[in-house]
N, C-alpha and C positions, 0 to 999 in steps of 0.2 A: 153540708150536704154529704160529703164523703163519710164523715163519722156516722151519720144517720144510716147510710147504706150498710156500713159494716155492722152497726148495731142490729139492724133488721136481719142481715145475713146470719149473724150469730143466733138470733132468736129463732130463726127457722130451724136450724140444726140443734139448738138447745132444747127443743121440745121432744120429749121421749117418743111420742107417737110418730111424729114426722121423721125423726132419726131412724126409728124401726122400719118405717115404710121405705125410706131411701135405701137403707141397708139391704132390705129384702129385694127391692127392685134391682139393685146393683148385682146381687147374687143370682137372682132368678131370670132377669131380663125383662120380659113383658108379662104383666098380670092384670086381670080385671079386678074391680073392687071386691067382688065376692071371693076371688082367689086370695087377695090380700087379707081379707077378714078371716078366712079359714086358716091361713098359715100363721097369722099373728094372734088370732083369738080375740080380735077387737070387734065391737059392734059396727055395723055398716055406716051409721050416722057419724061415728067418730072418724072412721077411715075417710069417708067422703069429705067431711069438713077439712081434714088435714091435707088431703089430696088437692083440694081447691087452693089452699095456701101454697103448696108446693108448685102447683101449676101457675098460679099468679106470679110467683117469685122466680120462675124460670128453672126450677129444679127438675121438673118432670114435663113430659109431653104426653099427649093423649091422641089416640087414633080410634075412630069409630069403625067397628067391624060388625056389620049387621046390627043386631040389637045391643051388642056388647061394646063398651069403651075399654080400651086396653092402654095401660099406663106403662111408661118406661122412663128412666132417667134421661135428661137431655145430654147431648154430647159434651157441651161445655161444663155442665155440672159434674159429669164423670171425670173430666180432665182435672177440674179444680179439686174434687174429692180425692182423686189419686194422689195429688201433690200434698193435700192436707193429711192423708193417711200416712204418707212417708214421714211427714213432719211429726205427727203424733207418735209414730213408732220410735223415732229418734229421741223425742223430748218428753215422752210419757212420764218418766220419773220426776222430772223437774216440774211439769205441769201439776201433777197431783200432790206434790209436796211444797208447792209455793206458799210460803208463809203469808204473803200479802193477800193472796186470794182467799186463804183460810180466814184471815182476820175480817175481810170484807163479807164473807159468808156468815160468820158469826154475828157481825153487826146487823146484817139484813135479817137474820133470825130474831135477834133481840127486838128489832123494830116491829116485825110481824107479831111477836108475842105481845108487845105493848099495845098493838092495835086491837088484838083480841080481848085483852083485859080492859 
């Protein structure tokens, strides 16, 4: 159970669109879907789909303001991401140069290529 939770946590942040949305919300504070679309240049359906995931997984909160829904990062996600950003800043070089991870990536690419062929 714990491994599955970690795996899904990593999948949430490992998706470029969700990562971009979280990063934007942390920088800007509160934004509507249309504002997120405008600032990131993504289609509304893409943003809405990924906001649903972020909301379901506890990374963002939403508030209805008239006809507009405004999104912001949750307080606990902010705290966790602050700690992770500190870790990433300290260990960036080791993370990007990890030979084991590079080997795994290459193996995954080979499997994908074989599936296509």
